[in-house]
C-alpha positions in Angstrom: -35.6 -53.2 1.2 -37.0 -50.6 -1.2 -37.0 -47.0 -0.3 -40.1 -45.0 -0.9 -40.0 -42.1 -3.4 -40.6 -39.6 -0.6 -37.8 -40.9 1.5 -35.4 -41.1 -1.5 -36.1 -37.5 -2.4 -35.4 -36.4 1.2 -32.0 -38.3 1.2 -31.0 -36.7 -2.1 -31.8 -33.2 -0.7 -29.6 -33.9 2.3 -26.7 -35.1 0.2 -27.0 -32.1 -2.2 -27.2 -29.6 0.6 -24.1 -31.1 2.3 -22.1 -31.0 -0.9 -23.0 -27.4 -1.5 -22.1 -26.4 2.0 -18.8 -28.3 1.8 -18.1 -26.5 -1.5 -18.8 -23.1 0.1 -16.5 -23.8 3.0 -13.8 -24.9 0.6 -14.1 -21.7 -1.4 -14.1 -19.6 1.7 -11.0 -21.3 3.1 -9.2 -20.9 -0.3 -10.2 -17.2 -0.4 -8.9 -16.6 3.1 -5.6 -18.3 2.3 -5.3 -16.3 -0.9 -6.0 -13.0 0.9 -3.5 -13.9 3.6 -0.9 -14.7 0.9 -1.5 -11.3 -0.9 -1.3 -9.4 2.4 2.0 -11.2 3.2 3.3 -10.3 -0.2 2.4 -6.6 0.0 3.8 -5.9 3.5 6.6 -3.4 2.8 10.1 -3.9 4.2 12.0 -1.2 6.0 15.3 -0.3 4.2 18.3 -1.8 5.8 20.5 0.4 8.1 23.7 1.3 6.2 21.9 1.8 2.9 22.2 5.0 0.9 19.2 5.9 -1.3 18.9 8.7 -3.8 15.7 10.1 -5.3 14.7 12.9 -7.7 12.3 15.5 -6.4 9.8 18.0 -7.9 7.6 20.6 -6.4 4.9 22.9 -7.7 6.6 25.5 -5.6 7.1 27.1 -2.2 4.3 29.4 -1.0 5.4 31.8 1.7 4.3 35.1 3.3 6.9 37.9 3.2 6.2 41.4 4.4 2.5 40.7 4.3 2.6 39.4 0.7 1.8 35.8 -0.3 4.6 34.8 -2.7 4.8 31.7 -4.9 8.1 30.6 -6.4 6.9 28.4 -9.3 8.1 24.9 -10.1 11.2 23.5 -8.5 13.3 20.4 -9.2 16.0 18.7 -7.3 17.3 15.6 -5.5 17.6 14.0 -2.1 20.0 11.4 -0.7 19.0 9.4 2.4 21.4 7.5 4.7 19.5 4.8 6.6 20.3 4.3 10.3 18.7 2.1 13.0 16.2 3.7 15.3 17.2 2.2 18.6 14.4 0.7 20.7 11.9 0.7 17.8 12.1 -2.2 15.4 9.1 -0.8 13.4 11.1 2.2 12.2 14.5 3.5 10.9 16.1 6.9 10.9 16.7 8.6 7.6 19.5 11.2 7.6 19.6 13.7 4.7 23.1 13.9 3.3 21.8 15.9 0.4 18.6 17.8 -0.3 18.0 20.6 -2.8 15.4 22.1 -5.1 16.0 24.8 -7.6 13.9 26.7 -10.1 14.9 26.7 -13.8 17.2 29.7 -14.6 15.0 30.4 -17.7 12.2 31.6 -15.4 13.1 35.3 -15.3 16.6 34.5 -14.1 15.2 33.5 -10.7 16.8 30.7 -8.8 15.7 29.5 -5.4 18.0 27.0 -3.8 16.8 24.9 -0.9 19.5 23.0 0.9 19.9 21.1 4.1 21.6 23.3 6.7 24.8 21.5 7.5 25.0 23.1 10.9 22.0 21.0 11.9 23.1 17.7 10.5 22.1 15.9 13.8 18.4 16.2 12.8 17.0 12.9 11.9 13.8 11.9 10.1 11.9 8.8 11.1 10.4 6.2 8.6 7.8 4.1 10.4 5.8 1.1 9.3 2.1 1.8 9.6 -0.3 -1.1 10.0 -3.4 0.8 11.1 -5.2 0.6 7.7 -3.1 -1.0 5.1 0.6 -2.0 5.0 2.4 1.3 4.4 5.0 3.7 5.8 4.7 7.1 7.4 7.7 9.4 6.9 8.3 12.5 9.0 10.9 14.2 7.0 12.8 16.9 9.0 14.5 19.4 6.7 16.6 22.3 8.1 16.4 24.8 5.3 18.4 27.6 3.7 16.6 29.4 1.0 18.4 31.7 -1.5 16.6 34.0 -3.9 19.0 35.4 -6.4 16.6 38.0 -7.9 14.1 39.0 -5.1 12.4 41.7 -7.3 11.4 39.1 -9.9 9.2 37.5 -7.2 7.8 40.8 -6.0 9.9 40.7 -2.9 11.2 44.0 -1.5 14.8 44.5 -2.4 16.9 47.6 -2.0 20.0 46.2 -3.7 20.8 43.7 -6.5 22.2 41.2 -3.9 20.5 37.9 -3.4 18.2 37.3 -0.4 19.0 34.4 2.0 16.6 33.1 4.6 17.1 30.2 7.1 14.7 28.1 9.1 15.9 27.9 12.7 13.6 24.9 13.3 13.5 22.2 10.6 10.5 22.1 8.3 8.6 18.9 8.8 7.3 17.2 5.6 4.9 14.4 6.1 4.5 11.6 3.6 2.4 8.4 3.5 4.3 5.8 1.4 3.6 2.4 0.0 7.4 1.6 -0.2 10.8 3.1 0.3 12.4 4.4 -1.9 9.2 6.5 -2.0 8.6 6.5 -5.8 5.5 8.7 -6.6 5.0 9.6 -3.0 3.7 13.1 -2.0 4.9 15.1 1.0 3.1 18.0 2.6 4.3 20.6 5.0 3.0 19.7 8.5 3.2 23.2 10.1 4.0 26.7 9.0 7.8 27.3 9.2 9.3 30.6 10.2 12.3 32.0 8.3 14.8 34.6 9.4 17.8 36.4 8.1 21.2 34.8 8.7 22.5 35.8 12.1 19.1 37.1 13.2 17.2 34.0 14.4 15.0 35.9 16.8 13.5 38.1 14.0 11.1 36.2 11.7 10.8 37.9 8.3 8.9 35.2 6.4 6.8 32.1 6.8 6.5 29.0 4.6 2.9 28.0 4.4 2.9 25.4 1.6 5.7 23.2 0.5 4.4 20.2 -1.6 7.0 17.7 -2.9 6.6 14.6 -5.0 9.3 12.0 -5.5 10.3 11.4 -9.1 8.3 14.4 -10.5 4.6 15.3 -10.8 
């Protein structure tokens, strides 16, 4: 039985449309599978408890208010060492204890050195590294740093100084530096001060003499 030209054309159109639709579905499925594979590959892993991780640090400098003056320290360089511990009850995070943390300014800058070190009296403070899935696979790191700041030559920064002795300031509450990371160790990550941090003289915690207002840090330099 011969098929009319009109009917034959109609059948060809149906076959062609079906083939195109099937091809589109195949491409879509393949695209979804590829996207899922990429997502699975880029999901960052938390560092294992028991690990010790060291990183180099750099900062454009502390900015603080002292006696009504806004003071900038200039560039700082240093290092941090993290000890990874489990965060009980929360499998999406770990605790990161700072066993070492310091930043110093080069001695050639007017003979000024500012040392920022973790306060060993408060070594119970823990930072939390948490996996964040809200937007893209990443981490959020709330880095708690109990600070001791030493200025060897206060006059070089414009700070009031009646003697040639160095000036030491402490933070009774840890400074909290927030960072959004794509991996840990946080290579290239930037941290910012969450809230202004009050500083006092040693032995006088009730009397605030300065306030840190900016404390940017980048891992492995700017």
